[in-house]
C-alpha positions as a Markdown table, in Angstrom:
| # | Residue | x | y | z |
|---|---|---|---|---|
| 1 | Met | 19.9 | -3.8 | 18.9 |
| 2 | Ala | 17.9 | -1.4 | 16.7 |
| 3 | Lys | 15.6 | 1.1 | 18.5 |
| 4 | Val | 12.4 | 2.0 | 16.7 |
| 5 | Ala | 9.3 | 4.0 | 17.6 |
| 6 | Ile | 5.7 | 3.6 | 16.3 |
| 7 | Ile | 3.5 | 6.7 | 16.4 |
| 8 | Gly | -0.1 | 5.7 | 16.0 |
| 9 | Ile | 0.1 | 2.3 | 17.8 |
| 10 | Asn | -3.6 | 2.2 | 18.5 |
| 11 | Gly | -4.6 | 2.3 | 14.8 |
| 12 | Leu | -5.1 | -0.7 | 12.5 |
| 13 | Val | -1.7 | -0.4 | 10.7 |
| 14 | Gly | 0.2 | 0.5 | 13.9 |
| 15 | Lys | -1.1 | -2.7 | 15.6 |
| 16 | Glu | 0.0 | -4.9 | 12.6 |
| 17 | Leu | 3.4 | -3.2 | 12.5 |
| 18 | Glu | 3.9 | -3.9 | 16.2 |
| 19 | Lys | 3.1 | -7.6 | 15.7 |
| 20 | Leu | 5.5 | -7.9 | 12.8 |
| 21 | Ile | 8.4 | -6.4 | 14.7 |
| 22 | Lys | 7.7 | -8.4 | 17.9 |
| 23 | Thr | 7.4 | -11.7 | 15.9 |
| 24 | His | 10.3 | -11.3 | 13.5 |
| 25 | Thr | 12.9 | -9.1 | 15.1 |
| 26 | Asp | 14.7 | -8.3 | 18.4 |
| 27 | Trp | 14.2 | -4.5 | 17.9 |
| 28 | Glu | 13.4 | -2.4 | 20.9 |
| 29 | Ile | 10.0 | -0.8 | 20.4 |
| 30 | Ser | 8.6 | 2.3 | 22.0 |
| 31 | Ser | 5.1 | 3.4 | 21.0 |
| 32 | Leu | 2.7 | 6.3 | 21.2 |
| 33 | Gly | -0.8 | 7.0 | 20.3 |
| 34 | Ser | -1.4 | 9.7 | 17.6 |
| 35 | Ser | -2.7 | 12.2 | 20.2 |
| 36 | Asp | 0.0 | 11.5 | 22.9 |
| 37 | Glu | 2.5 | 14.1 | 23.9 |
| 38 | Ile | 5.6 | 13.8 | 21.7 |
| 39 | Asp | 9.2 | 13.9 | 23.1 |
| 40 | Tyr | 11.1 | 14.9 | 20.0 |
| 41 | Glu | 14.5 | 14.6 | 21.7 |
| 42 | Glu | 13.8 | 10.9 | 22.4 |
| 43 | Leu | 12.5 | 10.3 | 18.9 |
| 44 | Arg | 15.6 | 11.7 | 17.4 |
| 45 | Lys | 17.7 | 9.0 | 19.1 |
| 46 | Lys | 15.8 | 6.2 | 17.5 |
| 47 | Asn | 17.1 | 4.3 | 14.5 |
| 48 | Ile | 13.7 | 4.5 | 12.7 |
| 49 | Val | 10.4 | 6.2 | 13.5 |
| 50 | Phe | 7.3 | 4.8 | 11.9 |
| 51 | Leu | 4.4 | 7.2 | 11.5 |
| 52 | Cys | 1.1 | 5.4 | 11.3 |
| 53 | Val | -1.1 | 8.5 | 11.5 |
| 54 | Asp | -3.1 | 10.8 | 9.3 |
| 55 | Asn | -1.7 | 13.6 | 7.1 |
| 56 | Glu | -2.2 | 16.3 | 9.7 |
| 57 | Val | -0.3 | 14.5 | 12.4 |
| 58 | Ser | 2.5 | 13.3 | 10.0 |
| 59 | Ser | 3.0 | 16.8 | 8.7 |
| 60 | Ala | 3.4 | 18.1 | 12.2 |
| 61 | Ile | 5.7 | 15.4 | 13.6 |
| 62 | Ala | 8.0 | 14.5 | 10.6 |
| 63 | Pro | 9.8 | 17.9 | 10.1 |
| 64 | Asn | 10.9 | 17.9 | 13.8 |
| 65 | Ile | 12.8 | 14.6 | 13.5 |
| 66 | Tyr | 13.6 | 13.7 | 9.9 |
| 67 | Asp | 16.9 | 15.6 | 9.9 |
| 68 | Tyr | 18.1 | 13.4 | 12.8 |
| 69 | Thr | 16.7 | 10.0 | 12.2 |
| 70 | Thr | 14.9 | 8.0 | 9.5 |
| 71 | Val | 11.2 | 8.3 | 9.3 |
| 72 | Ile | 8.9 | 5.9 | 7.4 |
| 73 | Asp | 5.6 | 7.6 | 6.9 |
| 74 | Asn | 2.4 | 5.8 | 6.2 |
| 75 | Ser | 0.3 | 8.9 | 5.4 |
| 76 | Ser | -0.1 | 10.3 | 2.0 |
| 77 | Tyr | 1.2 | 13.8 | 2.9 |
| 78 | Phe | 4.8 | 13.5 | 1.6 |
| 79 | Arg | 4.4 | 10.9 | -1.1 |
| 80 | Met | 4.5 | 13.1 | -4.2 |
| 81 | Glu | 7.3 | 15.4 | -3.0 |
| 82 | Lys | 10.1 | 15.1 | -5.5 |
| 83 | Asp | 12.9 | 14.7 | -3.0 |
| 84 | Ile | 11.0 | 12.1 | -0.9 |
| 85 | Pro | 11.4 | 8.4 | -2.0 |
| 86 | Leu | 8.1 | 6.5 | -2.5 |
| 87 | Val | 9.2 | 2.9 | -1.9 |
| 88 | Val | 8.1 | -0.6 | -2.6 |
| 89 | Pro | 11.3 | -2.5 | -1.5 |
| 90 | Glu | 11.1 | -5.2 | -4.1 |
| 91 | Ile | 10.9 | -2.6 | -6.9 |
| 92 | Asn | 12.7 | 0.6 | -6.0 |
| 93 | Met | 14.5 | 0.3 | -2.7 |
| 94 | Val | 16.6 | 3.3 | -1.8 |
| 95 | Leu | 20.4 | 2.9 | -2.1 |
| 96 | Asn | 23.1 | 4.4 | 0.1 |
| 97 | Trp | 20.4 | 5.8 | 2.5 |
| 98 | Gln | 22.9 | 6.2 | 5.3 |
| 99 | Glu | 24.7 | 8.9 | 3.3 |
| 100 | Arg | 21.6 | 11.1 | 3.3 |
| 101 | Lys | 22.0 | 14.0 | 5.7 |
| 102 | Asn | 18.7 | 15.8 | 5.7 |
| 103 | Lys | 15.0 | 15.1 | 5.2 |
| 104 | Lys | 15.6 | 11.4 | 5.9 |
| 105 | Leu | 12.0 | 10.4 | 5.2 |
| 106 | Ile | 10.7 | 7.5 | 3.1 |
| 107 | Ala | 7.0 | 7.5 | 2.1 |
| 108 | Asn | 5.0 | 4.3 | 2.2 |
| 109 | Pro | 2.7 | 4.1 | -0.8 |
| 110 | Asn | -1.0 | 3.8 | -1.0 |
| 111 | Cys | -2.2 | 0.3 | -0.3 |
| 112 | Ser | -3.9 | -0.1 | -3.7 |
| 113 | Thr | -0.8 | 1.3 | -5.5 |
| 114 | Ile | 1.5 | -1.3 | -3.8 |
| 115 | Gln | -0.9 | -4.0 | -4.9 |
| 116 | Leu | -0.9 | -2.8 | -8.4 |
| 117 | Val | 2.7 | -2.0 | -9.1 |
| 118 | Ile | 4.1 | -5.3 | -7.9 |
| 119 | Pro | 2.6 | -7.4 | -10.8 |
| 120 | Leu | 3.0 | -4.4 | -13.2 |
| 121 | Lys | 6.8 | -4.3 | -12.7 |
| 122 | Pro | 7.8 | -7.5 | -14.5 |
| 123 | Ile | 5.3 | -6.7 | -17.3 |
| 124 | Leu | 6.8 | -3.2 | -17.7 |
| 125 | Asp | 10.4 | -4.5 | -17.8 |
| 126 | His | 9.7 | -7.2 | -20.4 |
| 127 | Tyr | 7.0 | -5.8 | -22.7 |
| 128 | Gly | 6.4 | -2.2 | -21.8 |
| 129 | Ile | 3.1 | -0.8 | -20.8 |
| 130 | Glu | 0.9 | 1.9 | -22.5 |
| 131 | Glu | -2.2 | 1.8 | -20.4 |
| 132 | Val | -3.6 | 0.3 | -17.3 |
| 133 | Phe | -7.3 | 0.1 | -16.3 |
| 134 | Val | -8.0 | -1.0 | -12.8 |
| 135 | Ala | -11.2 | -1.4 | -10.8 |
| 136 | Thr | -10.5 | -1.7 | -7.1 |
| 137 | Tyr | -12.7 | -3.3 | -4.4 |
| 138 | Gln | -11.4 | -1.9 | -1.2 |
| 139 | Ser | -12.2 | -3.3 | 2.3 |
| 140 | Val | -13.5 | -1.1 | 5.1 |
| 141 | Ser | -10.3 | -1.4 | 7.2 |
| 142 | Gly | -8.7 | 0.8 | 4.5 |
| 143 | Ala | -10.8 | 3.7 | 5.9 |
| 144 | Gly | -9.4 | 3.3 | 9.4 |
| 145 | Lys | -10.3 | 1.9 | 12.8 |
| 146 | Arg | -13.4 | 4.0 | 13.5 |
| 147 | Ala | -14.9 | 3.2 | 10.0 |
| 148 | Leu | -14.3 | -0.5 | 10.6 |
| 149 | Glu | -16.0 | -0.4 | 14.0 |
| 150 | Glu | -18.9 | 1.5 | 12.5 |
| 151 | Phe | -19.3 | -1.2 | 9.8 |
| 152 | Lys | -19.2 | -4.0 | 12.3 |
| 153 | Asp | -21.8 | -2.3 | 14.4 |
| 154 | Gln | -24.1 | -1.8 | 11.4 |
| 155 | Val | -23.9 | -5.5 | 10.6 |
| 156 | Lys | -24.4 | -6.6 | 14.2 |
| 157 | Asn | -27.3 | -4.4 | 14.9 |
| 158 | Asn | -28.8 | -4.2 | 11.4 |
| 159 | His | -28.8 | -0.5 | 11.1 |
| 160 | Phe | -27.6 | 2.0 | 8.5 |
| 161 | Glu | -26.4 | 5.0 | 10.4 |
| 162 | Asn | -23.1 | 6.3 | 9.1 |
| 163 | Lys | -20.7 | 8.8 | 10.7 |
| 164 | Tyr | -17.2 | 8.0 | 9.6 |
| 165 | Leu | -18.0 | 6.8 | 6.1 |
| 166 | Pro | -19.9 | 8.8 | 3.5 |
| 167 | Tyr | -22.6 | 6.2 | 3.0 |
| 168 | Pro | -23.9 | 3.2 | 5.0 |
| 169 | Met | -21.5 | 0.3 | 4.5 |
| 170 | Ala | -23.4 | -2.8 | 5.6 |
| 171 | Tyr | -24.9 | -4.7 | 2.7 |
| 172 | Asn | -23.8 | -1.8 | 0.4 |
| 173 | Leu | -20.9 | -0.6 | -1.7 |
| 174 | Phe | -20.1 | 2.8 | -3.1 |
| 175 | Pro | -18.0 | 3.9 | -6.1 |
| 176 | Val | -15.9 | 6.7 | -4.5 |
| 177 | Ile | -13.1 | 6.7 | -2.0 |
| 178 | Gly | -12.1 | 10.1 | -0.7 |
| 179 | Ser | -13.4 | 13.3 | -2.2 |
| 180 | Phe | -13.9 | 14.3 | -5.8 |
| 181 | Phe | -11.7 | 16.5 | -8.0 |
| 182 | Glu | -14.2 | 18.3 | -10.3 |
| 183 | Asp | -11.7 | 20.4 | -12.3 |
| 184 | Asp | -12.3 | 18.1 | -15.3 |
| 185 | Pro | -16.1 | 17.7 | -15.8 |
| 186 | Glu | -15.6 | 14.9 | -18.4 |
| 187 | Asn | -13.3 | 12.9 | -16.2 |
| 188 | Ile | -14.1 | 13.5 | -12.5 |
| 189 | Ile | -11.8 | 11.4 | -10.3 |
| 190 | Cys | -11.6 | 11.0 | -6.5 |
| 191 | Thr | -8.6 | 11.3 | -4.2 |
| 192 | Glu | -7.9 | 7.6 | -4.1 |
| 193 | Glu | -7.9 | 7.3 | -7.9 |
| 194 | Lys | -5.5 | 10.3 | -8.1 |
| 195 | Lys | -3.1 | 8.6 | -5.7 |
| 196 | Ile | -3.0 | 5.4 | -7.8 |
| 197 | Ile | -2.4 | 7.4 | -11.0 |
| 198 | Glu | 0.4 | 9.5 | -9.6 |
| 199 | Glu | 2.1 | 7.0 | -7.3 |
| 200 | Thr | 2.2 | 4.2 | -9.8 |
| 201 | Asn | 4.3 | 6.3 | -12.2 |
| 202 | Lys | 6.5 | 7.7 | -9.5 |
| 203 | Ile | 7.4 | 4.2 | -8.2 |
| 204 | Leu | 7.8 | 2.7 | -11.7 |
| 205 | Glu | 9.6 | 5.8 | -13.1 |
| 206 | Ser | 7.1 | 5.6 | -16.0 |
| 207 | Ser | 4.5 | 7.6 | -17.9 |
| 208 | Ile | 1.8 | 4.9 | -18.1 |
| 209 | Lys | -1.7 | 6.1 | -18.6 |
| 210 | Val | -3.5 | 4.7 | -15.6 |
| 211 | Tyr | -7.3 | 4.7 | -15.4 |
| 212 | Pro | -8.5 | 3.6 | -11.9 |
| 213 | Phe | -12.1 | 3.2 | -10.6 |
| 214 | Thr | -12.1 | 2.8 | -6.8 |
| 215 | Val | -15.0 | 1.1 | -4.9 |
| 216 | Arg | -15.5 | 0.6 | -1.2 |
| 217 | Val | -17.0 | -2.8 | -0.5 |
| 218 | Pro | -18.4 | -4.4 | 2.7 |
| 219 | Thr | -15.5 | -6.6 | 3.7 |
| 220 | Ile | -13.3 | -6.3 | 6.7 |
| 221 | Arg | -9.8 | -6.5 | 5.2 |
| 222 | Thr | -8.0 | -7.3 | 1.9 |
| 223 | His | -8.4 | -5.3 | -1.2 |
| 224 | Cys | -9.1 | -6.8 | -4.6 |
| 225 | Gln | -8.5 | -5.5 | -8.1 |
| 226 | Ala | -9.6 | -6.3 | -11.6 |
| 227 | Val | -6.7 | -5.2 | -13.8 |
| 228 | Phe | -6.4 | -4.7 | -17.6 |
| 229 | Val | -2.9 | -4.0 | -19.1 |
| 230 | Lys | -2.2 | -2.8 | -22.6 |
| 231 | Thr | 1.4 | -3.6 | -23.4 |
| 232 | Val | 3.7 | -2.0 | -25.9 |
| 233 | Glu | 4.9 | -5.4 | -27.3 |
| 234 | Asp | 2.8 | -8.5 | -27.7 |
| 235 | Phe | 3.3 | -11.5 | -25.4 |
| 236 | Arg | 2.7 | -15.2 | -25.3 |
| 237 | Tyr | 0.4 | -16.3 | -22.5 |
| 238 | Glu | 2.8 | -19.0 | -21.4 |
| 239 | Asp | 5.6 | -16.5 | -21.1 |
| 240 | Ile | 3.5 | -14.2 | -18.9 |
| 241 | Leu | 2.8 | -17.1 | -16.5 |
| 242 | Lys | 6.5 | -17.9 | -16.4 |
| 243 | Leu | 7.3 | -14.3 | -15.8 |
| 244 | Phe | 4.9 | -14.0 | -12.9 |
| 245 | Asp | 6.2 | -17.4 | -11.5 |
| 246 | Lys | 9.8 | -16.2 | -11.7 |
| 247 | Phe | 8.8 | -12.9 | -9.9 |
| 248 | Ser | 7.0 | -14.9 | -7.2 |
| 249 | Ile | 10.2 | -16.8 | -6.1 |
| 250 | Ser | 11.1 | -13.9 | -3.9 |
| 251 | Gly | 7.8 | -14.3 | -2.0 |
| 252 | Phe | 5.9 | -11.2 | -2.9 |
| 253 | Leu | 3.7 | -12.7 | -5.7 |
| 254 | Lys | 1.6 | -15.8 | -5.5 |
| 255 | Val | -0.1 | -17.1 | -8.7 |
| 256 | Trp | -3.3 | -19.2 | -8.4 |
| 257 | Leu | -3.8 | -21.3 | -11.5 |
| 258 | Asp | -6.8 | -23.4 | -10.3 |
| 259 | Asn | -10.0 | -21.6 | -11.1 |
| 260 | Asn | -11.8 | -23.7 | -8.6 |
| 261 | Leu | -9.8 | -22.0 | -5.8 |
| 262 | Leu | -9.5 | -18.3 | -6.2 |
| 263 | Pro | -7.9 | -15.6 | -3.9 |
| 264 | Gln | -10.6 | -13.7 | -2.0 |
| 265 | Pro | -10.6 | -11.7 | 1.2 |
| 266 | Tyr | -11.5 | -14.7 | 3.4 |
| 267 | Asn | -8.4 | -16.8 | 2.2 |
| 268 | Val | -5.9 | -14.0 | 1.6 |
| 269 | Ser | -6.3 | -11.9 | 4.8 |
| 270 | Asn | -3.2 | -12.1 | 7.0 |
| 271 | Thr | -0.8 | -13.0 | 4.1 |
| 272 | Tyr | 2.1 | -11.0 | 2.8 |
| 273 | Glu | 1.9 | -11.6 | -1.0 |
| 274 | Val | -0.1 | -10.0 | -3.8 |
| 275 | His | -2.2 | -12.9 | -5.1 |
| 276 | Leu | -2.9 | -13.2 | -8.8 |
| 277 | Ala | -5.6 | -15.3 | -10.5 |
| 278 | Arg | -7.8 | -15.4 | -13.7 |
| 279 | Ile | -4.8 | -14.4 | -15.8 |
| 280 | Arg | -6.0 | -14.0 | -19.3 |
| 281 | Lys | -4.7 | -12.9 | -22.7 |
| 282 | Leu | -7.7 | -10.9 | -23.9 |
| 283 | Asn | -6.3 | -9.7 | -27.2 |
| 284 | Arg | -3.0 | -8.8 | -28.9 |
| 285 | Cys | -1.1 | -6.7 | -26.3 |
| 286 | Leu | -3.9 | -7.0 | -23.8 |
| 287 | Leu | -3.7 | -8.8 | -20.5 |
| 288 | Gly | -6.3 | -9.2 | -17.7 |
| 289 | Phe | -5.9 | -10.5 | -14.2 |
| 290 | Trp | -7.5 | -10.5 | -10.8 |
| 291 | Ser | -5.5 | -9.7 | -7.7 |
| 292 | Ala | -6.1 | -9.8 | -3.9 |
| 293 | Ser | -3.8 | -8.4 | -1.2 |
| 294 | Asp | -4.1 | -7.8 | 2.5 |
| 295 | Asn | -4.3 | -4.0 | 2.7 |
| 296 | Leu | -3.1 | -3.8 | 6.3 |
| 297 | Leu | -0.1 | -6.0 | 5.8 |
| 298 | Arg | 1.2 | -6.0 | 2.2 |
| 299 | Gly | -0.4 | -2.6 | 1.5 |
| 300 | Ala | 0.9 | -0.9 | 4.7 |
| 301 | Ala | 2.5 | -2.4 | 7.7 |
| 302 | Tyr | 4.5 | -5.2 | 6.0 |
| 303 | Asn | 5.8 | -2.8 | 3.3 |
| 304 | Ala | 7.0 | -0.4 | 5.9 |
| 305 | Phe | 8.5 | -3.2 | 7.9 |
| 306 | Leu | 10.4 | -4.5 | 4.8 |
| 307 | Ile | 11.8 | -1.0 | 4.2 |
| 308 | Ala | 13.1 | -0.8 | 7.7 |
| 309 | Lys | 14.6 | -4.3 | 7.6 |
| 310 | Lys | 16.5 | -3.4 | 4.5 |
| 311 | Leu | 17.7 | -0.1 | 5.8 |
| 312 | Leu | 18.9 | -1.6 | 9.1 |
| 313 | Ala | 20.6 | -4.6 | 7.3 |
| 314 | Asp | 22.5 | -2.1 | 5.1 |
| 315 | Thr | 23.6 | -0.2 | 8.1 |
| 316 | Lys | 24.8 | -3.4 | 9.8 |
| 317 | Asp | 26.8 | -4.5 | 6.7 |
| 318 | Arg | 28.7 | -1.2 | 6.6 |
């Protein structure tokens, strides 16, 4: 029986990960809150340690254990380090991981990046991609437990006091997630947008020009995206639909063709797929589509869970 630990069990992602493991496996789970005292000797004995904590906590804990056991980190701290795999299992699962002797850490990508790269992968493989424009509509749960509680309190009590989010969230939306990088006055981007740009190309091993615009919206969970893809080679609309349908067989894409029934936060929350709809050929080499994906599951806990399942299955097969 595999022994795993979840650090950050009281957070939104930690709770979802615990439910996944208890529902789908017989793994033995030990769990800690992000501020609990850490017994590193015990953690080093686990098969896998999940870090569902912020950058500061991850950066403190991971170096004490990743030379001894595998760490799957949900923070953004290690994602862009060259020697750390950034993994979406259906796209770029690590191979021969058990042979890795040191720094055995796998980074879980940003939730919006995961949602974006899954439909981009088959397009890239078959037609090539020059540019991607994406507007994201990201739910409050992506900002964490305290932000979500603040939002719910604003709605319940009809007030607009904000502490954990930069602006009031109830009945509002705001076009920035994270802080701004102002080094380029003609193209100021925020931290969430930078993550999407850099992580997309690391995962896909590409040099796609990615232009994100991230927006926080007053929904509880599930992120949505409006995506525009400029391909290298032209495509037939029917072939794109067949390509997405073939990619969906494995269960990580779901295509909605009925425009009277579209994927939205209320009907996509608590699902594991990236849901695609309003797929359109806009011009030669130009594709547009809408996507929706549960940010706590597909964009975080479920992705980490899939990584762990594949790693443990590979160990068992040896």
